[in-house]
DRENDREN-28745 format. One record per residue (C-alpha): x, y, z. Coordinates in steps of 0.25 Angstrom, whole numbers, padded with zeros to 4 digits, always signed. Layout:
N
XYZ;...
end
This chain:
82
+0000+0000+0000;+0005+0014-0003;+0008+0023+0009;-0005+0030+0014;-0004+0045+0013;-0012+0051+0025;-0011+0065+0019;-0019+0060+0007;-0029+0054+0016;-0031+0066+0024;-0031+0076+0013;-0040+0069+0003;-0048+0059+0011;-0063+0060+0015;-0066+0052+0028;-0078+0045+0033;-0082+0036+0044;-0082+0022+0038;-0086+0013+0049;-0087+0012+0064;-0085-0001+0071;-0083-0004+0086;-0077+0010+0089;-0068+0010+0077;-0071+0021+0066;-0067+0017+0052;-0064+0030+0043;-0063+0030+0028;-0055+0040+0021;-0057+0042+0006;-0046+0048-0003;-0046+0048-0018;-0038+0035-0019;-0040+0028-0006;-0050+0025+0005;-0044+0024+0019;-0051+0017+0031;-0045+0018+0045;-0050+0018+0059;-0052+0026+0072;-0054+0018+0084;-0063+0025+0093;-0061+0014+0104;-0046+0020+0106;-0050+0032+0115;-0035+0036+0116;-0035+0038+0101;-0048+0044+0098;-0052+0051+0112;-0065+0059+0110;-0063+0062+0095;-0075+0063+0086;-0075+0055+0073;-0084+0060+0062;-0090+0052+0051;-0083+0061+0040;-0071+0067+0046;-0060+0075+0039;-0050+0065+0036;-0039+0074+0043;-0047+0071+0057;-0044+0056+0055;-0029+0058+0051;-0024+0052+0065;-0032+0039+0062;-0028+0038+0047;-0013+0039+0051;-0015+0029+0062;-0022+0019+0052;-0010+0021+0042;+0000+0019+0053;-0006+0007+0058;-0010+0001+0045;-0024+0000+0048;-0029+0010+0037;-0037+0004+0025;-0034+0009+0012;-0043+0007+0000;-0039+0011-0014;-0051+0018-0022;-0054+0012-0035;-0051+0021-0047;
end
């Protein structure tokens, strides 16, 4: 897989809540070429504290979780069909 460019995701992505299961929020960010899916674990109170997570947040607001998913290899990357 190519290196994931977080700047491209933040600048060109539109984000929405994809699914919520057992206290874990799955967010989906679409860019022109890829779809990225990553998680925010609401059960980890040390990480999320009392933060509010919107259904369609600005992608920048989730940068921390995108970076975390890239670093630990849990981000799902889907190529868009041309």
